[in-house]
C-alpha positions as CSV (number, residue, x, y, z in Angstrom):
1,M,9.4,-7.8,6.5
2,R,7.5,-4.4,7.2
3,V,4.2,-3.5,5.5
4,L,2.4,-0.1,5.6
5,I,-1.3,0.1,4.9
6,V,-2.8,3.3,3.8
7,E,-6.4,2.9,3.9
8,E,-8.9,5.5,5.3
9,N,-11.5,3.0,5.9
10,A,-10.2,1.9,9.4
11,N,-12.2,-1.3,9.6
12,L,-11.0,-2.5,6.3
13,G,-7.3,-1.6,7.1
14,R,-7.7,-3.7,10.4
15,V,-8.9,-6.6,8.6
16,W,-5.8,-6.7,6.3
17,R,-3.6,-5.7,9.3
18,R,-4.9,-8.9,11.2
19,H,-4.3,-11.1,8.5
20,L,-0.9,-10.0,7.6
21,E,0.3,-10.2,11.2
22,R,-1.1,-13.6,11.4
23,L,1.3,-14.4,8.4
24,G,4.1,-12.8,10.3
25,Y,4.5,-9.4,9.0
26,G,5.1,-6.2,11.0
27,V,2.3,-3.9,9.9
28,D,1.9,0.0,10.2
29,M,-1.3,1.7,9.3
30,A,-2.0,5.3,7.9
31,Q,-5.3,6.7,7.2
32,S,-4.1,9.8,5.3
33,Q,-1.0,11.2,3.4
34,P,0.5,13.1,6.3
35,Q,0.5,10.0,8.4
36,A,1.9,7.7,5.8
37,I,4.5,10.2,5.1
38,H,5.4,10.4,8.8
39,I,5.7,6.6,8.9
40,L,7.9,6.4,5.7
41,Q,10.1,9.0,7.4
42,N,10.7,6.9,10.4
43,V,10.1,3.3,9.7
44,E,11.8,1.0,7.1
45,I,9.0,-0.3,4.9
46,N,9.2,-3.1,2.3
47,I,5.6,-3.1,0.9
48,I,3.0,-0.4,0.7
49,I,-0.7,-1.2,0.4
50,L,-1.9,2.1,-0.7
51,N,-5.7,3.0,-1.5
52,L,-5.6,5.0,-4.8
53,I,-8.3,7.2,-3.7
54,L,-7.5,9.3,-0.4
55,E,-9.6,12.0,0.8
56,T,-6.9,13.5,2.9
57,G,-4.0,13.8,0.6
58,S,-2.8,12.2,-2.4
59,A,-1.8,8.4,-3.0
60,F,0.5,9.6,-5.7
61,A,2.3,12.0,-3.1
62,V,2.7,8.9,-0.8
63,A,4.1,6.7,-3.6
64,D,6.3,9.4,-5.0
65,F,7.7,10.1,-1.5
66,S,8.3,6.5,-1.0
67,S,10.2,6.1,-4.2
68,Y,12.6,9.0,-3.0
69,R,12.8,8.0,0.7
70,Q,12.5,4.2,0.4
71,P,13.3,3.2,-3.2
72,K,13.2,-0.3,-2.8
73,A,9.5,-0.3,-1.2
74,K,7.0,-1.7,-3.7
75,V,3.6,-0.3,-3.8
76,I,0.5,-2.5,-4.1
77,F,-2.5,-0.1,-5.2
78,V,-6.0,-0.9,-4.2
79,T,-8.9,1.0,-5.5
80,S,-12.9,0.9,-5.9
81,S,-12.4,3.2,-9.0
82,S,-12.3,2.0,-12.6
83,F,-9.7,4.8,-13.1
84,F,-6.3,3.3,-14.2
85,S,-8.1,0.2,-15.3
86,D,-6.1,0.2,-18.5
87,G,-2.9,-0.2,-16.5
88,S,-1.4,3.0,-17.0
89,I,-0.7,3.5,-13.3
90,F,2.5,1.4,-13.9
91,Q,3.7,4.2,-16.3
92,H,3.1,6.9,-13.8
93,I,4.4,5.4,-10.7
94,P,7.7,3.4,-11.0
95,N,7.3,1.5,-7.6
96,A,3.8,0.1,-8.4
97,C,3.8,-3.5,-8.6
98,A,0.2,-4.4,-8.6
99,M,-3.4,-3.0,-8.8
100,M,-6.3,-4.7,-7.2
101,P,-9.9,-3.8,-6.4
102,A,-10.5,-2.6,-2.7
103,E,-12.7,-5.6,-2.3
104,V,-9.7,-7.9,-2.5
105,S,-9.6,-10.7,0.2
106,A,-7.0,-10.5,2.9
107,E,-5.9,-13.9,1.8
108,D,-5.1,-12.6,-1.7
109,L,-3.5,-9.5,-0.4
110,G,-1.4,-11.6,1.6
111,A,-0.2,-13.6,-1.0
112,L,0.7,-10.5,-3.0
113,V,2.8,-9.1,-0.1
114,E,4.5,-12.5,0.1
115,H,5.4,-12.5,-3.5
116,Y,6.5,-9.1,-3.9
117,G,8.1,-8.8,-0.5
118,A,10.4,-11.9,-1.4
119,H,11.9,-10.1,-4.4
């Protein structure tokens, strides 16, 4: 299974990446919308871990492109914002499967990847 992490905080992304790699997943990382789109054009991805707030580009554009280019890929959103805390993200993004706080532990994120990647 292949995971794409789209996170501008490189240190946080590396923590998540190392944990997922220890669990046996292949992991690609992007720090912006253009990088994420490039990966989605060239690599088959099963799960996308996507920070809802990107300074370089739009998380919605990444999710929308993935639903077109790789419709089976599921999106796990992470955010430090309370925006969309009402769950409306699931009405706007059809491939969204979870929404977690950015402070989510690597272990919990790994469990989500395992759960949604198995389906």
